[in-house]
Residue, then its C-alpha position, 0 to 999 in steps of 0.5 A: m529747461t529740457a523736456p523729459s526724455r521719452r525713454e526715461p519717464t518722470p518717476p511718480g510724484r511721490a516716493l514709493r515704499i517698495l518691497y522686492a522679493e527676489d532670490l538672485r542677489d544681483l537682481r535685487e541690487v540692480a533694482r535697489m540702485a535704480l529705484s533708490r536713485d528715483g527717490h523710492v524706498i526699497e527693501c529687498v528680501v530673498d524669497g516669498s516666505v520672508a516677504l509674507e512674514r514682513l507684509t503680514a506684520a505690517p500690510d500697510s507699510v508698502d505701496l508696491l510689492i514686486t516679486d519674482h515668480h521662481m523662488p525657493v521656499m515660497n514662489g511668487l504665486e504662493l506669496v500673492t495667494a497668501l497676501r490676497a487671502q489676508g486682504f493685502p491692499g497694495k499693488i503687486i508686480v510679478f517678474s518672471s522669465e517664463l509663465s505658463p498661461v495657466v499660472a498667468e491667469q492665476y496671477r490675474r485672478h489675484q488682481v496683480a497689477r502687471l506681469l512683466p517678463k525678465p529681463i526688466f530694464p530700469s526705464e521699463l520699470r519706471q514707465v510701469l511705476a508712472e502708470l500705476f502711480p500717476a503723479v498727483k496734480 
């Protein structure tokens, strides 16, 4: 038996239900492929307003929301603000190519689990998921 690679951490001990809000189709597809291969169930939506509608209807249906910051119609901060006001219980990760210190602090006030700079490599995302959702022993 081979030891797990340090570059590719073992995924969490259970499949996660993930909603990913991202306006760029190629990034949605990369995330879908990488996370699905790890056994997670991932649903992708095109912007924050669609994610808000989805999570308002069924807030306990996902374990993790991953959202881009810069999106048309409703950006990531608007989405997170609305969800936390509704009492959304899930963990949230924000991807962004750039965030001002003021915006980053606003995300932190809404108890976002991680702010991650783009580009995100699948190995980095796996590591974050392992930290946020440790395997149950």
